[in-house]
C-alpha positions as CSV (number, residue, x, y, z in Angstrom):
1,M,-15.4,8.3,23.0
2,T,-13.1,5.4,23.9
3,D,-9.6,5.9,25.3
4,R,-8.1,4.7,22.1
5,E,-10.0,7.2,20.1
6,Q,-9.0,10.0,22.4
7,E,-5.3,9.0,22.3
8,A,-5.3,9.0,18.5
9,I,-7.0,12.4,18.3
10,D,-4.6,13.8,20.9
11,L,-1.7,12.6,18.8
12,I,-3.1,14.3,15.7
13,N,-3.7,17.5,17.6
14,T,-0.3,17.5,19.2
15,Y,1.8,17.5,16.1
16,S,-0.2,19.6,13.7
17,N,1.9,22.8,14.5
18,G,-0.4,24.9,12.4
19,M,0.5,23.2,9.2
20,P,-1.7,20.9,7.2
21,Y,-0.8,17.2,7.4
22,A,0.0,15.0,4.4
23,F,-2.3,12.1,4.6
24,Y,-1.7,8.8,2.7
25,F,-5.1,7.2,1.9
26,S,-5.3,3.7,0.4
27,G,-9.0,3.2,0.8
28,G,-8.5,0.2,3.0
29,K,-9.9,-0.2,6.6
30,D,-6.9,1.4,8.4
31,S,-6.7,4.5,6.3
32,A,-10.5,4.8,6.5
33,V,-10.2,4.9,10.3
34,V,-7.4,7.5,10.2
35,R,-9.3,9.7,7.7
36,H,-12.3,9.7,10.0
37,L,-10.1,10.6,13.0
38,L,-8.5,13.5,11.1
39,R,-11.9,14.8,10.1
40,R,-13.0,14.7,13.7
41,T,-10.1,17.0,14.7
42,G,-11.0,19.6,12.1
43,I,-7.3,19.9,11.3
44,S,-6.6,20.4,7.5
45,Y,-4.7,17.9,5.5
46,A,-3.8,17.1,1.9
47,G,-5.1,13.6,1.2
48,I,-3.6,11.6,-1.6
49,Y,-4.2,8.2,-3.0
50,K,-1.1,6.8,-4.8
51,S,-2.3,5.1,-7.9
52,T,-0.2,2.5,-9.8
53,G,-2.7,2.4,-12.7
54,L,-3.1,-1.3,-11.9
55,E,-5.9,-1.2,-9.5
56,E,-8.7,-3.7,-9.5
57,D,-11.9,-2.7,-11.4
58,G,-13.9,-0.1,-9.5
59,I,-11.2,1.0,-7.1
60,I,-10.5,4.4,-8.7
61,E,-14.2,5.1,-8.9
62,F,-14.5,4.3,-5.2
63,I,-11.6,6.7,-4.3
64,Q,-13.1,9.4,-6.5
65,R,-16.1,9.5,-4.1
66,F,-14.0,11.2,-1.5
67,A,-13.8,14.9,-2.2
68,D,-10.9,15.4,0.1
69,I,-8.6,12.8,-1.6
70,T,-6.6,13.6,-4.7
71,I,-5.4,10.7,-6.9
72,S,-1.7,10.9,-7.7
73,D,-0.1,8.6,-10.3
74,S,3.0,6.6,-9.4
75,D,5.6,5.5,-11.9
76,W,5.7,1.8,-11.2
77,I,8.0,1.0,-14.1
78,E,10.5,3.4,-12.6
79,M,10.1,1.6,-9.3
80,V,10.8,-1.7,-10.9
81,R,13.8,-0.4,-12.7
82,K,15.2,1.0,-9.4
83,E,14.4,-2.1,-7.3
84,R,15.1,-4.7,-10.0
85,I,12.3,-6.9,-8.8
86,L,8.5,-6.9,-8.6
87,P,7.1,-6.2,-5.2
88,T,6.3,-9.1,-2.9
89,M,4.9,-9.6,0.6
90,E,8.5,-9.7,1.9
91,Y,9.5,-6.6,0.0
92,P,6.5,-4.4,-0.6
93,Y,8.6,-1.4,-1.7
94,C,5.8,0.3,-3.6
95,C,3.6,0.4,-0.5
96,N,6.5,1.7,1.7
97,D,7.3,4.3,-1.0
98,G,3.8,5.7,-0.8
99,R,3.5,5.7,2.9
100,N,6.9,6.8,4.0
101,R,7.9,9.4,1.4
102,W,5.8,12.3,0.3
103,D,7.3,14.1,-2.7
104,E,4.3,16.3,-3.2
105,Y,4.6,17.9,0.3
106,P,8.1,17.3,1.6
107,E,7.8,19.8,4.5
108,R,4.6,18.3,5.9
109,I,4.3,15.6,8.6
110,I,2.9,12.4,7.1
111,V,-0.2,10.8,8.7
112,S,-0.9,7.2,7.8
113,G,-2.9,4.1,8.8
114,I,0.2,1.9,9.3
115,T,-0.4,-0.5,12.2
116,E,2.0,-2.7,14.1
117,D,0.5,-6.0,13.1
118,E,0.5,-5.0,9.4
119,D,3.7,-3.1,9.1
120,P,6.0,-5.2,6.8
121,A,9.1,-3.1,7.4
122,Q,8.9,-2.7,11.2
123,D,11.6,0.0,10.9
124,H,10.0,2.2,13.5
125,K,7.9,0.3,16.1
126,T,6.2,3.4,17.4
127,N,3.4,5.7,16.5
128,I,5.8,8.6,16.0
129,V,8.7,8.5,13.5
130,T,11.5,11.0,13.7
131,V,14.2,11.8,11.3
132,N,17.3,13.8,12.5
133,G,15.4,14.6,15.7
134,K,12.3,16.0,13.8
135,V,8.9,14.3,13.7
136,S,8.3,13.3,10.1
137,H,5.5,10.8,10.4
138,I,2.7,9.9,12.8
139,R,0.6,6.8,13.0
140,P,-2.5,7.4,15.1
141,I,-3.7,3.8,15.2
142,Y,-0.3,2.0,15.1
143,N,-1.0,0.1,18.4
144,W,-4.7,-0.6,17.7
145,T,-5.6,-4.2,17.3
146,L,-7.5,-5.5,14.2
147,E,-10.6,-5.9,16.4
148,E,-10.4,-2.3,17.6
149,R,-10.1,-1.0,14.1
150,M,-13.0,-3.1,12.9
151,D,-15.1,-2.0,15.9
152,Y,-14.4,1.6,15.0
153,I,-15.4,1.0,11.4
154,R,-18.7,-0.6,12.5
155,K,-19.3,2.0,15.1
156,Y,-19.1,4.9,12.6
157,G,-20.3,3.0,9.5
158,L,-17.1,3.7,7.5
159,E,-16.8,2.6,3.9
160,H,-13.5,0.9,2.9
161,I,-12.1,-1.3,0.1
162,S,-12.5,-5.0,0.7
163,V,-12.6,-7.4,-2.3
164,S,-13.7,-10.9,-1.4
165,G,-11.9,-10.5,1.9
166,K,-8.6,-11.4,0.1
167,S,-7.1,-8.6,-1.9
168,K,-7.1,-4.9,-1.4
169,N,-6.5,-2.4,-4.2
170,C,-3.6,-2.9,-6.6
171,L,-0.6,-4.9,-7.5
172,L,1.2,-3.9,-4.3
173,C,-1.4,-5.9,-2.4
174,L,-1.5,-9.0,-4.6
175,P,1.0,-10.7,-2.3
176,H,-1.7,-10.6,0.4
177,V,-3.7,-12.9,-1.9
178,I,-0.7,-15.1,-2.4
179,K,-0.2,-15.3,1.4
180,D,-3.8,-16.3,1.9
181,M,-3.3,-19.1,-0.6
182,N,0.1,-20.2,0.7
183,G,1.1,-23.6,-0.4
184,T,-1.6,-24.0,-3.1
185,G,0.8,-23.6,-6.0
186,Y,0.9,-21.4,-9.1
187,D,-1.9,-23.1,-11.0
188,H,-4.4,-22.6,-8.2
189,I,-3.3,-19.0,-7.6
190,E,-3.4,-18.1,-11.3
191,A,-6.9,-19.7,-11.7
192,E,-8.2,-18.0,-8.6
193,I,-7.2,-14.5,-9.7
194,R,-8.0,-15.0,-13.4
195,T,-11.5,-16.3,-12.5
196,N,-12.4,-13.8,-9.7
197,F,-10.6,-10.7,-11.0
198,P,-10.2,-11.1,-14.8
199,G,-9.5,-7.4,-15.5
200,F,-7.0,-7.3,-12.7
201,Y,-5.3,-10.5,-13.8
202,E,-4.7,-9.1,-17.3
203,K,-3.3,-5.9,-15.8
204,I,-0.8,-7.6,-13.6
205,R,0.2,-10.1,-16.3
206,S,0.9,-7.2,-18.6
207,M,2.8,-5.4,-15.9
208,A,5.0,-8.5,-15.3
209,Y,5.8,-8.8,-19.0
210,E,6.6,-5.1,-19.3
211,S,8.8,-5.1,-16.2
212,Y,10.6,-8.2,-17.5
213,S,11.3,-6.3,-20.8
214,V,12.4,-3.2,-18.9
215,L,14.9,-5.1,-16.8
216,K,16.1,-7.2,-19.8
217,N,16.7,-4.1,-22.0
218,G,18.4,-2.3,-19.0
219,G,21.2,-4.8,-18.9
220,F,20.0,-7.0,-16.1
221,E,20.2,-10.7,-16.1
222,I,16.8,-12.1,-15.3
223,L,16.9,-15.0,-12.8
224,A,13.7,-16.4,-14.1
225,G,14.1,-17.6,-17.7
226,T,11.1,-16.4,-19.7
227,P,8.4,-13.8,-19.1
228,D,6.0,-16.6,-18.2
229,D,8.5,-17.9,-15.7
230,Y,8.9,-14.4,-14.3
231,F,5.2,-14.0,-13.8
232,R,4.7,-17.5,-12.4
233,N,7.5,-17.1,-9.8
234,W,6.1,-13.7,-8.7
235,L,2.6,-15.2,-8.3
236,N,4.2,-17.9,-6.1
237,G,5.6,-15.1,-3.9
238,K,9.3,-15.7,-4.8
239,I,11.5,-12.8,-4.0
240,L,14.4,-13.4,-6.4
241,L,12.7,-12.1,-9.5
242,G,14.8,-9.3,-10.8
243,G,18.4,-10.3,-11.2
244,V,21.8,-8.6,-11.1
245,R,23.4,-6.4,-13.7
246,S,25.2,-8.4,-16.4
247,E,28.9,-8.0,-16.6
């Protein structure tokens, strides 16, 4: 066992306090590592995958293979209504909502695979998060490098979601695709996703149109003119997609 592994396992053991953890599982490489570490400790946990209903084809089937993970549906329309924009790389609110808040088990400490190099919010640059002096969230591999995480995955032969090395699991990770294609423009991005992930493309396009309608009908002025403009700007990674409430 490496020192990194021991430190992570010690962290999990230290804060269990006899109560099962709440474990956020995305199916990606980082949560796969944390799931394996949790199972090595023998400490019980409630594992949940937060589904938006807009996952790429095959993702839900992959998650269902893990008997210790329960699939929980998120109300993405309600999130859009609240935030007034679709999520982007700069503001991945749906990802943060799933990782940092746990409505199903409010009294339990959250365990997640958030890492320092992939933490968009950077609100708490530590492997232990406290709220009002009480530990609310632990991140066993927060300081692990990408190389260390991948070495662990190879060492133990862990399965994880990886689609063409670009996107991960649902709309909340689409901005990762956009980032990889930075500067290529809307036409290339749209063609890439439509060609390689046709089912996913239709889902996110429908989602953009529906969120546009929700905002419009809710009394918000849409900064992008038409539903197509709204979708196009989002695919280009623009943050100002929602608008402000009309007077």
